[in-house]
TIKE-707451 format. One record per atom (N, C-alpha, C, O): z negated, y, x negated; residue number from 1; atom name; residue in one letter. Coordinates in steps of 0.001 Angstrom, whole numbers. Each point is the difference from the previous one (the first is absolute). Layout:
N
        z        y        x  num  atomo  residuo
        Z        Y        X  NUM     CA        A
...
This chain:
196
        z        y        x  num  atomo  residuo
  -122044    -7617  -105383    1      N        X
     -877      225      913    1     CA        X
      798     -984     1157    1      C        X
      242    -1206      -58    1      O        X
      104     2317     1252    2      N        X
      444     -880     1115    2     CA        X
     1406      558      115    2      C        X
      314     1165     -245    2      O        X
      406    -2027      603    3      N        X
     1691      206      486    3     CA        X
      207      162     1287    3      C        X
     -446     -880      736    3      O        X
     1114     1944     -172    4      N        X
      439        7     1193    4     CA        X
     1536      789      191    4      C        X
      815     -141     -912    4      O        X
     -505      843     1933    5      N        X
      880      790      100    5     CA        X
     -311     1312       45    5      C        X
    -1149      243      369    5      O        X
     2122     1040     -748    6      N        X
     -463     1232       81    6     CA        X
       51      483     1309    6      C        X
     1032      -70      667    6      O        X
    -2261      644     -174    7      N        X
      -84      515     1444    7     CA        X
     1212     1253      347    7      C        X
      412      389     1093    7      O        X
     -128      -51    -2175    8      N        X
      861     1233      185    8     CA        X
     1578     -334     -333    8      C        X
      104     -474    -1132    8      O        X
      903      574     1688    9      N        X
     1569     -284       35    9     CA        X
      674      881      371    9      C        X
     -314      877      804    9      O        X
     1429    -1036    -1417   10      N        X
     1211     1119      433   10     CA        X
      786     -897      831   10      C        X
      -73    -1223     -122   10      O        X
      874     1846     1019   11      N        X
      984     -809      615   11     CA        X
     1266     1130      211   11      C        X
     -177     1215       84   11      O        X
     1478    -1901      -17   12      N        X
      874     1048      662   12     CA        X
      363     -758     1294   12      C        X
       33    -1225      118   12      O        X
      284     2308     1007   13      N        X
      138     -274     1347   13     CA        X
     1231      686      571   13      C        X
      368     1123     -346   13      O        X
      130    -1751     1086   14      N        X
     1491      617      775   14     CA        X
     -703        6     1547   14      C        X
     -732     -898      418   14      O        X
     1068     1948      232   15      N        X
     -396      209     1473   15     CA        X
      892     1101      575   15      C        X
      780      600     -740   15      O        X
     -871     -340     1961   16      N        X
      509     1160      568   16     CA        X
    -1270     1019      332   16      C        X
    -1173     -370       30   16      O        X
     1540     1449      162   17      N        X
     -834     1175      784   17     CA        X
      812     1008      694   17      C        X
     1225      122       34   17      O        X
    -2138      565      503   18      N        X
      682     1026      687   18     CA        X
     -448     1432     -457   18      C        X
    -1203      243      -91   18      O        X
     2171      735     -205   19      N        X
     -352     1458     -522   19     CA        X
      -39     1052     1038   19      C        X
     1138      118      453   19      O        X
    -1868      601       50   20      N        X
     -387      865      984   20     CA        X
     1196      944     -417   20      C        X
      656     -129    -1034   20      O        X
     -454     1205     2109   21      N        X
      919     1156     -206   21     CA        X
     -564      861     -679   21      C        X
      719      776     -629   21      O        X
    -2270     -637      540   22      N        X
     -451      835     -918   22     CA        X
      163     -183    -1534   22      C        X
     -246      853     -852   22      O        X
      630    -1913      682   23      N        X
      -42     -412    -1637   23     CA        X
     1397      274     -250   23      C        X
      340      -19    -1183   23      O        X
      608      292     2126   24      N        X
     1663      436     -628   24     CA        X
      293      967     -969   24      C        X
     1001     -120     -706   24      O        X
    -1894     1220      580   25      N        X
      237      879     -963   25     CA        X
     -568     -244    -1437   25      C        X
      531      376    -1045   25      O        X
    -1628    -1026     1165   26      N        X
     -147     -611    -1229   26     CA        X
      374     -721     -887   26      C        X
      902     -681      488   26      O        X
    -1108      305    -1923   27      N        X
      452    -1092     -591   27     CA        X
     -266    -1232      553   27      C        X
    -1130     -381      307   27      O        X
     2297     -343     -155   28      N        X
      202    -1242      953   28     CA        X
     -805     -969     -535   28      C        X
     -517     -771      808   28      O        X
      234      588    -2218   29      N        X
     -921    -1328     -651   29     CA        X
    -1055      458      214   29      C        X
     -719     -768      639   29      O        X
      168     1937     -953   30      N        X
    -1125      337      232   30     CA        X
     -758        0     1534   30      C        X
    -1154     -293      311   30      O        X
     2246      723      460   31      N        X
     -354     -303     1351   31     CA        X
     -112    -1314      353   31      C        X
     -792     -255      907   31      O        X
     1579     -897    -1562   32      N        X
      -47    -1281      484   32     CA        X
    -1383     -521     -872   32      C        X
     -746     -792      576   32      O        X
      474     1149    -1693   33      N        X
    -1066     -581     -590   33     CA        X
    -1316      539      916   33      C        X
     -725     -912      397   33      O        X
      386     2092      -69   34      N        X
     -935      526      893   34     CA        X
     -148     -988     1475   34      C        X
     -987     -426      601   34      O        X
     2271      321     -392   35      N        X
       74     -874     1456   35     CA        X
     -528    -1329      -46   35      C        X
     -825     -389      826   35      O        X
     1359     -477    -1955   36      N        X
     -629    -1095     -584   36     CA        X
    -1531     -152     -279   36      C        X
     -671     -963      370   36      O        X
      251     1941    -1008   37      N        X
    -1383      349     -252   37     CA        X
     -692     -127     1454   37      C        X
     -917     -822        9   37      O        X
     1110     1318      936   38      N        X
     -597      134     1025   38     CA        X
      155    -1227     1004   38      C        X
     -803     -300      883   38      O        X
     1823     -255    -1147   39      N        X
      301    -1567      770   39     CA        X
    -1168     -854     -852   39      C        X
     -950     -528      578   39      O        X
     1124      473    -1850   40      N        X
     -663    -1082     -695   40     CA        X
    -1235       -2     -530   40      C        X
     -752     -974        3   40      O        X
      449     2332     -588   41      N        X
    -1130     -197     -838   41     CA        X
    -1415     -295      747   41      C        X
     -194      613     1050   41      O        X
     -750    -1458    -1488   42      N        X
     -874     -442      743   42     CA        X
      187    -1006      835   42      C        X
    -1005     -386      597   42      O        X
     2100     -199     -367   43      N        X
      192    -1044      794   43     CA        X
     -254    -1284     -755   43      C        X
     -197       78    -1212   43      O        X
      180    -1481     1934   44      N        X
     -315    -1080     -565   44     CA        X
     1244    -1020      729   44      C        X
      252     -190     1190   44      O        X
      444     -410    -2540   45      N        X
      924     -794      131   45     CA        X
     -558    -1568     -416   45      C        X
     -484     -354    -1075   45      O        X
      666     -257     2007   46      N        X
     -510    -1330     -188   46     CA        X
      124     -785    -1474   46      C        X
     -914     -659     -497   46      O        X
     2194      861      -80   47      N        X
      455     -335    -1319   47     CA        X
     -344      537    -1137   47      C        X
     -438     -523    -1025   47      O        X
      774     2103     1401   48      N        X
     -207      898    -1321   48     CA        X
    -1392      716     -128   48      C        X
     -351      582    -1027   48      O        X
     -575     -698     2412   49      N        X
    -1287      773     -344   49     CA        X
      -82     1352      583   49      C        X
      634      315     1007   49      O        X
    -1359      418    -1596   50      N        X
     -381     1348      708   50     CA        X
     1230      590     -844   50      C        X
      276     -499    -1091   50      O        X
      428     1529     1599   51      N        X
     1055      710     -549   51     CA        X
     -643     1243     -203   51      C        X
     -253      801      900   51      O        X
      -44     -634    -2264   52      N        X
     -657     1644     -442   52     CA        X
      960     1012       30   52      C        X
     -121     1055      623   52      O        X
     1173    -1423    -1373   53      N        X
     1235     1274      -61   53     CA        X
     1245     -420      184   53      C        X
      277    -1163     -293   53      O        X
      462     1819      685   54      N        X
     1567      154      -16   54     CA        X
      956     1007     -858   54      C        X
       69     1211      212   54      O        X
      544    -1807    -1061   55      N        X
      870      979    -1125   55     CA        X
     1393     -608     -331   55      C        X
      336    -1136      334   55      O        X
      395     1965     -990   56      N        X
      989     -304     -497   56     CA        X
     1191     -684      965   56      C        X
      560    -1034     -366   56      O        X
     -195     1748     1728   57      N        X
      831       18      916   57     CA        X
     1430       92     -686   57      C        X
      366      892     -766   57      O        X
      161    -1679     1070   58      N        X
     1767      -71     -612   58     CA        X
      806     -728      891   58      C        X
     -497     -408     1049   58      O        X
     1744      175    -1339   59      N        X
     1014     -367      803   59     CA        X
       -2      181     1576   59      C        X
      201     -919      794   59      O        X
     -427     2075     -500   60      N        X
     -444      574     1678   60     CA        X
     1566       59      133   60      C        X
      824      387     -829   60      O        X
     -608     -962     2323   61      N        X
     1121      272      674   61     CA        X
      296     1036      610   61      C        X
     -880      860       46   61      O        X
     1998     -617      527   62      N        X
      316     1023      924   62     CA        X
     -641     -219     1306   62      C        X
      -36    -1060      625   62      O        X
     -441     2144     -308   63      N        X
     -553     -269     1766   63     CA        X
      683     -385      931   63      C        X
     1211      219       41   63      O        X
    -1795     -802      791   64      N        X
      677     -327     1201   64     CA        X
     -710      633     1483   64      C        X
    -1189     -140      288   64      O        X
     2066      756      440   65      N        X
     -703      648     1266   65     CA        X
      120     -819     1161   65      C        X
     1116     -381      353   65      O        X
    -2056       97      225   66      N        X
     -109     -766     1524   66     CA        X
      180     1002      930   66      C        X
     -478     1118     -191   66      O        X
     1271    -1463     1421   67      N        X
     -184      917     1042   67     CA        X
    -1317      167      476   67      C        X
     -817     -918       82   67      O        X
      579     2299      286   68      N        X
    -1358      342      487   68     CA        X
    -1331       83    -1205   68      C        X
    -1072      559      235   68      O        X
     1321    -1045    -1166   69      N        X
     -890      252    -1208   69     CA        X
      248      678     -984   69      C        X
      749     -435     -874   69      O        X
    -1460     1948      776   70      N        X
      273      878    -1125   70     CA        X
     -234     -299    -1355   70      C        X
      204      916     -797   70      O        X
     -641    -2143      307   71      N        X
     -455     -495    -1343   71     CA        X
     1486     -546     -326   71      C        X
      902     -289      786   71      O        X
     -935      242    -2210   72      N        X
     1170     -821     -576   72     CA        X
     -804    -1260     -445   72      C        X
    -1227        2      -90   72      O        X
     1956     -994     -159   73      N        X
     -521    -1221     -422   73     CA        X
      803     -563    -1225   73      C        X
     1225      -97       78   73      O        X
    -2004     -329    -1368   74      N        X
      204     -113     -988   74     CA        X
     -512    -1521     -613   74      C        X
    -1073     -525      298   74      O        X
     1896       61    -1040   75      N        X
     -271    -1417     -630   75     CA        X
     -261      568    -1456   75      C        X
      880      651     -564   75      O        X
    -2085     -902      -25   76      N        X
     -294      462    -1778   76     CA        X
     -403    -1300     -598   76      C        X
       74    -1032      667   76      O        X
     -485     1037    -1861   77      N        X
     -530     -835     -955   77     CA        X
    -1295      990     -538   77      C        X
      229     1185     -243   77      O        X
    -1663    -1781       67   78      N        X
    -1037      658     -568   78     CA        X
     -706     -983     -642   78      C        X
      239    -1205       81   78      O        X
    -1397     1895     -932   79      N        X
     -908     -755     -581   79     CA        X
    -1331      236      632   79      C        X
     -343     1094      449   79      O        X
     -427    -2224     -436   80      N        X
    -1419      176      356   80     CA        X
     -847     -550     -795   80      C        X
      397    -1003     -594   80      O        X
    -1761     1467      349   81      N        X
    -1065     -302     -634   81     CA        X
     -858     -479      837   81      C        X
     -423      726      899   81      O        X
       -7    -2049    -1029   82      N        X
     -864     -541      923   82     CA        X
    -1368     -712     -485   82      C        X
      -29     -269    -1200   82      O        X
     -936      -21     1848   83      N        X
    -1365     -468     -366   83     CA        X
      -83    -1411     1045   83      C        X
      -12       18     1231   83      O        X
      -30    -1025    -1985   84      N        X
     -353    -1259      629   84     CA        X
     -922     -848     -614   84      C        X
      422     -681     -935   84      O        X
    -1691      570     1291   85      N        X
    -1155     -628     -758   85     CA        X
      232    -1658      253   85      C        X
      287     -510     1083   85      O        X
     -446      -47    -2094   86      N        X
      289    -1655      120   86     CA        X
    -1548     -491     -509   86      C        X
     -821      543     -739   86      O        X
      813    -1653     1383   87      N        X
    -1560     -984     -412   87     CA        X
      132     -131    -1161   87      C        X
     1117      -11     -516   87      O        X
    -2259     -122     -186   88      N        X
     -132      -91    -1455   88     CA        X
      486     1222     -831   88      C        X
     -438     -102    -1145   88      O        X
     1051     1015     1288   89      N        X
       65     1100     -781   89     CA        X
    -1000      640     -185   89      C        X
     -818      297      871   89      O        X
      755       67    -2347   90      N        X
    -1303      610     -224   90     CA        X
      496     1743     -176   90      C        X
      992      353     -636   90      O        X
    -1866      506     1304   91      N        X
      100     1337      104   91     CA        X
     -960      888     -418   91      C        X
    -1164     -389       94   91      O        X
     1383     1568     -565   92      N        X
    -1053     1018     -285   92     CA        X
     -170      980      865   92      C        X
     1005      585      406   92      O        X
    -1899     -318      -86   93      N        X
     -389      955     1027   93     CA        X
    -1372      569       14   93      C        X
     -874     -462     -735   93      O        X
      625     1603     1674   94      N        X
    -1048     1008     -418   94     CA        X
    -1100     -299     1382   94      C        X
      391      118     1161   94      O        X
    -1535     -441    -1458   95      N        X
    -1025      -25     1166   95     CA        X
     -117     1268      818   95      C        X
     -637      958     -437   95      O        X
     1285     -931     1704   96      N        X
      180      911      989   96     CA        X
    -1327      251      595   96      C        X
     -670     1027     -112   96      O        X
      344    -2241      839   97      N        X
    -1223      192      797   97     CA        X
     -853    -1236      109   97      C        X
      407    -1127     -282   97      O        X
    -1688     1432      734   98      N        X
     -817    -1365     -101   98     CA        X
     -489       18     1651   98      C        X
      106     1005      703   98      O        X
     -673    -2346     -218   99      N        X
     -426     -456     1073   99     CA        X
     -980    -1208     -451   99      C        X
       49     -611    -1067   99      O        X
     -818      444     1983  100      N        X
     -906    -1161     -561  100     CA        X
      217    -1238      -71  100      C        X
     -752     -857     -464  100      O        X
     1999      697     1016  101      N        X
      815    -1316     -160  101     CA        X
      936      -98    -1074  101      C        X
      609    -1063     -121  101      O        X
     -362     2134     -794  102      N        X
      861      120     -923  102     CA        X
      494     1065     -531  102      C        X
     -608     1058      168  102      O        X
     1776    -1080     -903  103      N        X
      394     1538     -400  103     CA        X
     1648      -62      216  103      C        X
      638    -1047      117  103      O        X
     -193     2127      -95  104      N        X
     1458      335      336  104     CA        X
      537      451     -997  104      C        X
     -491     1015     -494  104      O        X
     1629    -1603      -95  105      N        X
      515      302    -1335  105     CA        X
     1578      629      351  105      C        X
      746     -724      660  105      O        X
     -344     1824    -1026  106      N        X
     1392      609        7  106     CA        X
      973     -624    -1007  106      C        X
      -64      110    -1225  106      O        X
     1075     -856     2017  107      N        X
      883     -821     -867  107     CA        X
     1461      630      817  107      C        X
      441     -518     1026  107      O        X
      170     1690    -1684  108      N        X
     1207      278      554  108     CA        X
     -285      640      886  108      C        X
     -955      771      -99  108      O        X
     1732     -878     1341  109      N        X
     -118      480     1313  109     CA        X
    -1169     -213     1064  109      C        X
     -433      703      914  109      O        X
       65    -2098    -1462  110      N        X
     -902     -436      843  110     CA        X
    -1334     -151     -685  110      C        X
      -55      244    -1205  110      O        X
    -1289     -713     2016  111      N        X
    -1390     -290     -696  111     CA        X
     -306    -1328      343  111      C        X
       -9     -362     1177  111      O        X
     -245     -402    -2127  112      N        X
     -396    -1320       51  112     CA        X
    -1539      -70      144  112      C        X
     -722      915     -394  112      O        X
      257    -2037      972  113      N        X
    -1642     -256       15  113     CA        X
     -319    -1082    -1136  113      C        X
      759     -945     -214  113      O        X
    -1913     1154     -475  114      N        X
     -432     -657     -863  114     CA        X
    -1403     -306      997  114      C        X
     -809      905      201  114      O        X
      610    -2416      447  115      N        X
    -1315       59      654  115     CA        X
    -1017     -166    -1077  115      C        X
      297     -326    -1149  115      O        X
    -1346      532     1508  116      N        X
    -1292        7    -1012  116     CA        X
      -54    -1243     -629  116      C        X
     -488      -34    -1129  116      O        X
      947    -1124     1706  117      N        X
     -114    -1431     -653  117     CA        X
     1083      139     -933  117      C        X
      -45     -975     -751  117      O        X
     1072     1795      427  118      N        X
      979     -236     -856  118     CA        X
     -170      805    -1007  118      C        X
      690     -281     -980  118      O        X
    -1619     1512      849  119      N        X
      -57      789    -1074  119     CA        X
     -378     -531    -1249  119      C        X
      665      462     -927  119      O        X
    -1457    -1223      633  120      N        X
     -265     -539    -1058  120     CA        X
     -842    -1444      200  120      C        X
     -455     -336     1093  120      O        X
      339     -346    -2138  121      N        X
     -666    -1095      258  121     CA        X
    -1732     -271      279  121      C        X
     -645     -971      398  121      O        X
      272     2438     -853  122      N        X
    -1417      132      215  122     CA        X
     -205      428     1388  122      C        X
      925      459      670  122      O        X
    -2225     -614     -186  123      N        X
     -334      538     1316  123     CA        X
     -366     1691      119  123      C        X
     -981      537     -514  123      O        X
     1887       41     1213  124      N        X
     -160     1343      110  124     CA        X
     -602      665     1015  124      C        X
      102     -598     1072  124      O        X
     -676     1594    -1030  125      N        X
     -609      644     1130  125     CA        X
      515     1443      167  125      C        X
      399      729     -908  125      O        X
     -478     -433     2254  126      N        X
     1042     1606      489  126     CA        X
    -1283      993     -104  126      C        X
    -1056     -113      621  126      O        X
     1381     1023    -1476  127      N        X
    -1033     1222     -151  127     CA        X
      509      829      657  127      C        X
      707      794     -621  127      O        X
     -828     -615     2084  128      N        X
      568      875      878  128     CA        X
     -359     1893     -423  128      C        X
      840      888      142  128      O        X
    -1685     -761     -448  129      N        X
     -346     1431     -484  129     CA        X
     1166      385    -1146  129      C        X
      906      816      163  129      O        X
    -1178    -1656    -1423  130      N        X
      858      234     -951  130     CA        X
     1448     -361     -106  130      C        X
      762      215     -943  130      O        X
     -490     -893     2257  131      N        X
     1589     -625       27  131     CA        X
      369     -633    -1070  131      C        X
      922      392     -714  131      O        X
    -1808    -1743      432  132      N        X
      243     -849    -1101  132     CA        X
      -45    -1266      268  132      C        X
     -824     -271      874  132      O        X
     1403     -610    -1300  133      N        X
     -197    -1646     -189  133     CA        X
     -716     -302    -1463  133      C        X
      605      293    -1031  133      O        X
    -1813     -843      992  134      N        X
     -559     -320    -1268  134     CA        X
     -586    -1211      418  134      C        X
     -505     -363     1062  134      O        X
      758     -351    -2509  135      N        X
     -566    -1040     -285  135     CA        X
    -1535     -214     -377  135      C        X
     -543      917     -616  135      O        X
     -311    -2224      982  136      N        X
    -1448        0     -254  136     CA        X
     -259      480    -1338  136      C        X
     -943      763     -210  136      O        X
     1736    -1165     -735  137      N        X
     -382      154    -1509  137     CA        X
      553     1450     -420  137      C        X
     -219      516    -1096  137      O        X
     1051      125     2249  138      N        X
      452     1484     -299  138     CA        X
     1070       36    -1377  138      C        X
      116      910     -821  138      O        X
      545    -2106      872  139      N        X
      849       20    -1100  139     CA        X
     1630      299      691  139      C        X
      969      452     -610  139      O        X
    -1036     -854     2030  140      N        X
     1185      460      576  140     CA        X
     -236      882     1112  140      C        X
     -553     -371     1036  140      O        X
     1018     1670    -1274  141      N        X
       88     1061      849  141     CA        X
     1231      534      395  141      C        X
      893      247     -810  141      O        X
     -767       11     2440  142      N        X
     1493      231      -14  142     CA        X
     -243     1211     1093  142      C        X
     -754     -110      966  142      O        X
     1551     1326    -1297  143      N        X
     -326     1280      548  143     CA        X
     1169      435      670  143      C        X
      996     -669     -274  143      O        X
     -792     1827     1268  144      N        X
     1296      441      394  144     CA        X
      564      580    -1216  144      C        X
     -734      664     -732  144      O        X
     2060     -862      421  145      N        X
     1021      724     -877  145     CA        X
       98     -922    -1045  145      C        X
      819      251     -884  145      O        X
    -1628    -1478      791  146      N        X
      397     -673    -1261  146     CA        X
     1136     -653      100  146      C        X
      331     -347     1133  146      O        X
      432       59    -2119  147      N        X
     1151     -857      -73  147     CA        X
     -425    -1385     -299  147      C        X
     -844     -274     -853  147      O        X
     1501     -635     1636  148      N        X
      -92    -1221      -98  148     CA        X
     1266     -970      157  148      C        X
     1008      408      576  148      O        X
    -1081    -1634    -1076  149      N        X
     1331    -1095       72  149     CA        X
     -550    -1107      879  149      C        X
    -1010     -674     -203  149      O        X
     1839      614     1189  150      N        X
      -45    -1333      978  150     CA        X
     1014     -764      330  150      C        X
     1179      341      -88  150      O        X
    -1469    -1104      370  151      N        X
      982     -924      631  151     CA        X
      240     -117     1370  151      C        X
     -972      -89      751  151      O        X
     2352       71     -203  152      N        X
      248     -116     1400  152     CA        X
     -281    -1315      632  152      C        X
      845     -876     -184  152      O        X
    -1880      596      891  153      N        X
      -17    -1208      809  153     CA        X
      678     -245     1082  153      C        X
      691    -1013      104  153      O        X
     -802     1900      831  154      N        X
     1025       57     1228  154     CA        X
      629     1204      466  154      C        X
     -489     1113     -195  154      O        X
     1488    -1303      762  155      N        X
      596     1184      514  155     CA        X
      699     -307     1308  155      C        X
      630    -1011      312  155      O        X
     -873     2062      354  156      N        X
      225     -292     1655  156     CA        X
      880     1384      475  156      C        X
     -563      900      623  156      O        X
     2090     -830    -1009  157      N        X
      703     1306      281  157     CA        X
      408     -113     1311  157      C        X
      579     -965      501  157      O        X
     -951     2134      106  158      N        X
      274      112     1440  158     CA        X
     1179     1099      120  158      C        X
      730      300     -945  158      O        X
     -647      241     2202  159      N        X
      995     1111      453  159     CA        X
     -123     1161     -568  159      C        X
     1052      614     -181  159      O        X
    -2058     -111     -165  160      N        X
     -720     1163     -338  160     CA        X
     -813     -289    -1479  160      C        X
     -544    -1062     -300  160      O        X
      610     2320     -556  161      N        X
     -685     -209    -1186  161     CA        X
    -1684     -182      474  161      C        X
     -655     -909     -509  161      O        X
       96     1742     1406  162      N        X
    -1372      167      384  162     CA        X
     -520    -1524      605  162      C        X
    -1184     -335      -18  162      O        X
     2210     -459      516  163      N        X
     -228    -1281      677  163     CA        X
     -302    -1097    -1080  163      C        X
     -684    -1021       68  163      O        X
     1440     1587    -1114  164      N        X
      315    -1198    -1121  164     CA        X
    -1207      -79     -555  164      C        X
     -755      971      -35  164      O        X
      367    -2466     -592  165      N        X
    -1366        7     -637  165     CA        X
      253     -957    -1601  165      C        X
      945     -764     -193  165      O        X
    -1665      962     -450  166      N        X
      -39     -623    -1430  166     CA        X
    -1455     -205     -581  166      C        X
     -801      907     -225  166      O        X
      612    -2176       33  167      N        X
    -1242     -647     -217  167     CA        X
       14     -216    -1780  167      C        X
      805     -812     -455  167      O        X
    -1478     1369     -240  168      N        X
     -160     -216    -1682  168     CA        X
    -1427     -750     -256  168      C        X
    -1079        8      592  168      O        X
     1537     -598    -1647  169      N        X
    -1252     -522     -730  169     CA        X
     -159      553    -1558  169      C        X
     1051       67     -638  169      O        X
    -2309      344      -47  170      N        X
     -322      309    -1153  170     CA        X
     -648    -1049     -739  170      C        X
     -374      299    -1134  170      O        X
      184    -1371     1512  171      N        X
    -1046    -1230     -560  171     CA        X
      726     -498    -1068  171      C        X
     -589      -95    -1076  171      O        X
     2152     -360     1179  172      N        X
      258     -467    -1270  172     CA        X
     -135      426    -1353  172      C        X
       56     1230      -24  172      O        X
     -229    -1772    -1245  173      N        X
      118      359    -1284  173     CA        X
      894     1198     -177  173      C        X
     1147      -44      444  173      O        X
    -1612     1135    -1078  174      N        X
      824      895     -369  174     CA        X
      270     1096     1087  174      C        X
      656      993     -314  174      O        X
    -1070    -1124     1388  175      N        X
       52     1081     1196  175     CA        X
    -1177      903       93  175      C        X
     -969     -185     -737  175      O        X
     1002     1151     1603  176      N        X
    -1047      692      580  176     CA        X
       51     1189     -910  176      C        X
     1081      285     -516  176      O        X
    -2130      425      273  177      N        X
      -15     1379     -579  177     CA        X
      168     -206    -1634  177      C        X
     -582     -985     -455  177      O        X
     1057     1520     -142  178      N        X
      273     -124    -1513  178     CA        X
    -1330       25     -709  178      C        X
     -759      965       85  178      O        X
      509    -1992     -749  179      N        X
    -1248     -155     -814  179     CA        X
     -855    -1187      656  179      C        X
     -878     -625     -595  179      O        X
     1182      471     1596  180      N        X
     -724    -1215      663  180     CA        X
      278    -1289     -431  180      C        X
     -864     -840      252  180      O        X
     1923      459     -879  181      N        X
      405    -1449     -250  181     CA        X
     -816       44    -1495  181      C        X
     -279    -1090     -498  181      O        X
      -68     2208     -151  182      N        X
     -577     -325    -1352  182     CA        X
    -1470       57      248  182      C        X
     -630     -130    -1049  182      O        X
      -62      272     2035  183      N        X
    -1503      -12      197  183     CA        X
     -302    -1586      307  183      C        X
      742     -718      671  183      O        X
    -1865      345    -1236  184      N        X
     -399    -1296      181  184     CA        X
      659     -961     -767  184      C        X
     -309    -1181      158  184      O        X
     1475     1611    -1251  185      N        X
      935     -632     -463  185     CA        X
     -527     -343    -1857  185      C        X
      678     -700     -753  185      O        X
    -1695     1227      441  186      N        X
     -438       51    -1328  186     CA        X
     -243    -1440     -402  186      C        X
     -303     -855      831  186      O        X
      419      649    -1906  187      N        X
      -15    -1616     -632  187     CA        X
    -1458      -32     -261  187      C        X
     -619      873     -606  187      O        X
       59    -2104     1187  188      N        X
    -1833     -378     -202  188     CA        X
      314     -534    -1266  188      C        X
     1034     -552     -375  188      O        X
    -2545      908     -494  189      N        X
     -131     -618    -1173  189     CA        X
     -887    -1139       -1  189      C        X
     -854     -113      880  189      O        X
      977     -652    -1704  190      N        X
     -986    -1420     -170  190     CA        X
    -1149      582     -891  190      C        X
      247      997     -679  190      O        X
    -1490    -1568      647  191      N        X
     -743      320    -1052  191     CA        X
      340     -140    -1281  191      C        X
     -677      480     -909  191      O        X
     1839    -1199      714  192      N        X
      240      -13    -1537  192     CA        X
     1240     1336     -309  192      C        X
      657       51    -1040  192      O        X
     -541      913     2134  193      N        X
      784      865     -188  193     CA        X
     1567     -228       85  193      C        X
      739      944     -280  193      O        X
     -160    -2284      693  194      N        X
     1080     -147      383  194     CA        X
      590      425     1168  194      C        X
     -732     -152      977  194      O        X
     1844      649     -741  195      N        X
      987      463     1126  195     CA        X
       99    -1724      737  195      C        X
      221    -1110     -484  195      O        X
     -492     1580     1766  196      N        X
      438    -1450      991  196     CA        X
     1276      442      401  196      C        X
      699     -708      725  196      O        X
């Protein structure tokens, strides 16, 4: 089908962080993991993408205390799971919401927009009452909760998840809702009964 890079990646990170005095009586690695999760999870790194989770804190240094600062400052290594969508990557997601101009597909922590012109090669109309997109021949129906395959057309990663945008297309062969690629592909038969 299509080739792209995986949108989920694991990275090993090295960084410094501060532990508050409230954490001093707890398991130090657990306290460090919780502190790093608060610092990083849900943030966007321009190279790694959206940091989904922090885990496996290791090689933590002894704490350094600075005058007038009640926190201890440490250096550690840890792993992060990230989500970085790339153009031409094929993704699978659920239809979350409809608007007259298109459908929003949940992919990882983001929702991508499939404009109505990019849902299928047929003309589709929006049925506001039933919250569906339907083709004139009614062989393509898209409703909330459907699982679809789409290709990422454009990605605009900003400083926050809510400001980041992804545009999707389901028009290429093999994409869209399961079963769509088989519709309209039956072999035509000549009068003599041979397949063409």
